[in-house]
C-alpha angles and dihedrals in degrees: 000000000000088000089054092055092048091049093046091054090051092048090053089052091046092240124142130190117228115235113222115221124204124219090271090059093252123136116241140173136050096308091050090052091051090047090055090055090049091050087056092051091049093049092049095046102038105038117062117234090226092070102103100206134024089230087065092058111113109257088228089061091051089048090052091056090051091048091049089054091048090050091056102034141036100236132157117255087236088072095063094097091048091052094047091047090050090051090051092051094046091048091052091046089051092052090047091050091050090050098045101037104030107027115026096051089053102043091113091053105052093175087070089057096056096097135035115260115278088235090064109046088157089077110093117229092235091051091046091054092051092044093050092047089053094047095049093044119112090239092059094041089055089063095047 
């Protein structure tokens, strides 16, 4: 969330960092690294964990992530797909982290699964309850 504060201050001042692109069309450098962190924050805070598949995410929500990146950075339009793909990957990694670090180790102590982790206050309690129920279900456990 430190990145978020830094970016918010820049947004208030109307300043944008320019993203450098290599000859393969890939962002690189310090600003690109910060942007990747910001994409993760946006994915975690804007896309509910109860959505089962990235393809089910409303295109308008994906567009909002792209627009948030454009608000904070000078980045070529050609990078939109790369940004959205990165958001998808970070969102899936977030759900996996929640499952492996905050749910599976505590399946035998359900009282510890009653609330979202303090580290992730962006997760709504109702969404957390649905997510936990799905992750501890026999159907999900069969895949693990």
